[in-house]
C-alpha positions in Angstrom: 141.2 81.8 240.3 139.8 81.7 236.7 137.8 78.6 235.8 137.8 77.3 232.3 135.9 74.6 230.5 138.4 72.6 228.4 135.9 69.9 227.3 133.3 72.3 226.1 135.5 73.2 223.2 134.0 76.2 221.4 130.8 77.9 222.7 130.6 81.0 220.5 128.4 83.8 221.7 127.7 86.6 219.3 127.2 90.0 220.9 125.7 93.2 219.5 126.8 96.0 221.9 124.2 98.4 220.4 121.3 96.2 221.6 121.3 96.4 225.4 118.5 93.9 226.1 119.3 91.2 223.6 123.0 91.6 223.1 123.7 88.2 224.7 120.5 86.5 223.8 121.8 84.7 220.7 123.8 81.5 221.0 125.1 79.6 218.0 124.5 75.9 217.5 128.3 75.3 217.0 128.9 73.7 220.4 131.9 71.5 219.8 132.2 68.3 221.9 130.2 69.9 224.7 126.7 70.5 226.0 124.7 72.8 228.3 121.5 72.6 230.3 119.9 76.0 229.3 117.5 77.6 231.7 114.3 78.2 229.8 112.2 79.6 232.6 112.3 79.9 236.4 108.9 79.6 238.1 110.0 79.7 241.7 113.3 79.7 243.6 111.9 80.2 247.1 110.2 78.2 249.8 107.6 79.7 252.2 108.9 78.5 255.6 105.3 78.0 256.7 104.2 76.0 253.7 105.7 72.6 253.1 103.8 72.4 249.8 105.9 75.2 248.3 107.4 74.1 245.0 110.7 74.9 243.3 110.2 74.8 239.6 112.5 75.5 236.6 112.4 74.4 233.0 115.6 73.3 231.2 116.7 72.5 227.7 119.7 70.3 226.8 121.9 71.4 223.9 124.8 69.6 222.2 126.4 69.4 218.8 124.1 66.6 217.8 120.9 68.5 218.7 120.3 66.5 221.8 121.3 63.1 220.4 124.4 63.0 222.6 122.3 63.2 225.8 122.7 60.1 228.0 121.3 61.2 231.4 121.2 64.1 233.9 121.8 63.5 237.6 119.9 65.8 240.0 121.4 66.3 243.5 120.2 68.3 246.5 122.1 69.6 249.5 120.9 71.6 252.5 122.8 74.7 253.7 122.2 75.8 257.3 122.9 79.5 257.6 121.5 80.1 261.1 123.4 77.9 263.5 127.0 78.2 264.8 129.7 76.0 263.3 129.6 72.5 264.8 125.8 72.7 265.3 124.9 72.8 261.6 122.2 70.7 260.0 123.9 71.2 256.6 124.0 68.0 254.4 126.2 66.8 251.5 124.7 66.4 248.0 122.2 63.6 247.7 121.0 62.1 244.4 117.3 62.9 244.0 116.9 61.2 240.6 118.6 60.3 237.4 116.8 61.6 234.3 117.3 59.4 231.3 116.9 60.6 227.7 113.4 59.3 227.6 112.4 61.4 230.6 112.8 64.5 228.4 110.4 65.6 225.8 111.0 67.2 222.4 110.8 71.0 222.8 109.8 73.7 220.3 113.4 74.1 219.2 113.7 70.4 218.5 115.9 69.9 221.6 115.2 67.8 224.8 113.3 69.8 227.5 112.3 69.0 231.0 110.7 70.8 233.9 112.2 70.1 237.3 109.7 70.5 240.2 110.4 69.6 243.8 108.4 70.5 246.9 109.7 71.8 250.2 108.5 68.6 251.9 110.2 66.4 249.3 113.6 68.1 249.7 113.3 67.8 253.4 112.8 64.1 253.0 115.6 63.7 250.5 118.1 65.5 252.8 116.8 64.0 256.0 116.4 67.5 257.6 113.4 68.1 259.9 111.2 71.1 259.1 111.6 72.2 262.7 115.3 72.5 262.1 114.9 74.8 259.1 115.0 78.6 259.6 114.5 81.6 257.5 117.6 82.2 255.2 118.5 78.5 255.1 118.9 77.1 251.6 118.5 74.0 249.4 120.9 73.8 246.5 119.8 71.8 243.4 122.8 70.8 241.3 122.7 69.1 237.9 125.3 66.9 236.2 125.0 66.2 232.5 126.4 63.0 231.1 126.9 62.5 227.3 127.0 59.3 225.4 130.7 60.0 224.6 131.6 59.9 228.3 131.9 63.7 228.8 130.3 65.1 231.9 129.4 68.7 232.5 128.8 70.4 235.9 128.9 73.8 237.6 132.5 73.2 238.5 133.8 73.0 234.9 131.7 75.7 233.2 132.9 79.1 232.0 131.5 82.5 232.8 129.3 82.8 229.7 127.7 79.4 230.4 127.0 80.2 234.1 125.8 83.8 233.7 122.2 84.3 234.8 119.5 86.3 232.9 120.9 85.5 229.5 119.5 83.3 226.7 122.2 80.7 227.0 122.3 80.6 230.9 123.3 77.2 232.0 124.3 77.4 235.7 123.9 73.7 236.5 122.9 74.9 240.0 119.8 76.5 241.6 119.6 77.9 245.1 116.2 77.7 246.8 116.0 80.1 249.8 113.6 79.4 252.7 111.8 82.7 253.4 108.9 84.4 255.0 106.9 86.1 252.1 106.8 89.9 252.2 104.1 92.2 251.0 104.1 92.7 247.2 104.4 96.5 247.7 107.6 96.4 249.7 111.0 97.0 248.1 109.1 98.2 244.9 109.2 101.5 243.2 111.6 104.3 242.4 114.9 104.5 244.3 118.0 106.7 244.2 121.3 104.7 244.7 124.8 105.5 245.6 128.0 103.7 246.2 128.9 102.9 249.9 131.9 100.7 249.2 133.7 100.9 245.9 134.5 97.9 243.8 137.6 97.0 241.8 137.3 100.0 239.4 135.7 102.5 241.7 131.9 102.7 242.2 130.4 99.5 240.7 127.5 101.1 239.0 127.1 104.4 237.1 123.8 106.3 237.5 122.3 106.6 234.0 119.0 108.0 235.3 118.1 110.1 238.4 116.4 107.1 239.9 116.1 103.4 239.1 112.9 101.3 239.3 112.8 98.1 241.4 110.2 95.5 240.4 109.1 92.0 241.4 111.1 89.1 240.0 110.3 85.4 239.3 109.6 84.6 243.0 107.6 86.3 245.8 110.7 87.9 247.5 112.8 88.4 244.5 113.4 92.0 243.2 114.8 93.2 239.9 116.7 96.5 239.2 118.4 97.7 236.0 121.9 99.1 236.6 124.9 100.1 234.5 128.2 98.5 235.4 131.1 100.8 235.5 133.4 99.0 233.1 131.0 99.3 230.2 128.8 102.4 229.9 126.6 101.1 227.1 125.1 97.9 228.5 122.6 98.4 231.4 121.5 95.0 232.7 118.8 93.6 235.0 120.2 92.4 238.4 118.2 90.5 241.0 118.3 90.2 244.8 116.2 88.4 247.4 114.6 89.7 250.6 115.4 87.0 253.2 114.0 88.0 256.5 116.5 90.4 258.0 119.0 90.2 255.1 119.2 91.0 251.4 120.9 88.4 249.2 122.5 89.2 245.8 121.7 86.6 243.1 124.5 84.3 241.9 126.4 84.4 238.6 125.1 87.7 237.4 126.7 89.1 234.3 128.2 92.5 234.9 128.0 93.5 231.2 128.7 91.8 227.8 132.0 93.7 227.5 132.9 93.3 231.2 136.4 92.0 230.9 140.0 93.1 230.7 140.8 91.3 227.4 141.7 93.8 224.7 141.5 93.5 220.9 143.4 96.8 220.7 144.7 99.3 223.2 141.7 100.7 225.1 139.2 98.4 223.2 137.7 95.5 225.2 136.9 92.2 223.6 133.1 91.6 223.8 133.2 88.1 222.2 135.1 86.3 225.0 134.0 83.8 227.7 136.2 85.7 230.2 133.6 88.0 231.6 133.1 89.6 235.1 130.3 88.0 237.1 128.7 89.4 240.2 127.3 87.5 243.2 126.6 87.4 246.9 129.2 88.4 249.4 130.1 86.2 252.4 128.2 88.6 254.6 124.8 90.0 253.5 123.5 93.5 254.3 120.9 93.5 257.1 117.5 95.1 256.9 114.2 95.6 258.8 112.0 93.4 256.6 109.0 95.8 256.7 111.0 99.0 256.2 112.0 99.5 252.6 112.9 103.3 252.8 116.6 102.7 252.8 118.5 99.5 252.3 122.0 98.3 251.2 123.1 95.5 249.0 126.4 93.7 249.5 128.0 91.8 246.6 131.3 90.8 245.1 132.7 91.6 241.6 134.5 88.5 240.3 132.1 86.1 241.9 133.9 82.7 242.4 136.9 84.1 240.6 135.2 85.1 237.4 137.0 88.5 237.2 137.1 88.9 233.4 140.9 88.3 233.3 141.3 91.5 235.3 143.4 89.9 238.0 141.5 91.1 241.1 139.9 87.6 241.6 137.0 88.6 243.9 136.3 92.2 245.1 133.6 93.3 247.6 131.3 96.2 246.9 128.2 97.8 248.5 125.5 100.1 247.2 122.6 101.9 249.0 119.1 102.4 247.8 116.9 105.3 249.0 113.2 105.3 248.2 111.9 108.4 246.4 
C-alpha cells in the first residue's frame, strides 16, 4: 500500500542524476503547510547489552515554511520490541511518552532553524518502558518515535510521511523514528574490507544490485556494529548509494527506509524515461526474517531485505518484495 502525506503539501526535492553522492542532498525551503524533523547527525543507534550506560544520540532540525516559527512542540515516545521470546511470552511494550519538547527546548542552529540533540541511555529507556535489564536479550530493540505538532494544529509522524521524507542517508531524511538495537559489540576488524557479492534471491526486477566493480568495500558506520557498503540498484544504473546493515549477534539486520536510488520509481515522464523528481521512490528495508551468521566468522554472509519497504514501491505495484544477496570476503 502506497502511503502519501496530504498535509505536507509540496516538498520539492531537486535531483541531479549526474552527481551520485549529492543528488538528493539539496532540499528547497518551499515546504507548504508542512514540516519535517531532519536528521542532522546520528551518534549511536546501538546499546551494548553489558553496559546500561550506553547512550542513544541523534541530532535533529525542525523545518517548516516559517523557518521554525510554526513549531509548537515535539512529543518523544519509546517502545520496547522483544525479538527473542515466543508469542505470548513477550516483554514488548506500547509507546510511552518520554518527554514533550517545547519550542524553547530547541536552540537556534547554524541554518537559523530549531535544532536539538536527543540522548537517552539504556538504563533510562529501561525505566521508561518498565522492562528489566535481565529480560533484555541481544537483538531486542527500543524504538524512539517523534511526533511534530505545529501551531496551526497540523501533526506529523512516521505514519503520514512520504518516501522522500523517510529515506535514510539523505540530506532531508526525516524518519520520525529511530530503532536502537541491543547488541554485543564485535571486533572492529570483522565484516570490514573487500567483498565480492552475488544475488541469492532475486528482487522485483531480477537481481537487486548490479556489480559496478569486481568487489565492494564494507566499512564501519555510525555505531559499533553498523557496516556500510556502496551498491548500485538495478532500476537505475547511474546512482550507486551507501546502504547500511547491523551485525546483531547471530543475525544481520538491514537498515530501515533506505533509498534504492533517486530515480528508483515506475513513474514515467516519457516512455522509457523515469521521473526522478517524485516522492514515489522505492525504499529498501529489513525482511521479516533476518539472515543468520556466526558472529566471529565474516568470510561469507548473506543479507535479507525487501524492496518496497512498508509498501514504498515507487508506484511499481509490487508492494513489498523479498530479496537476498551474499558477500564473500576477498
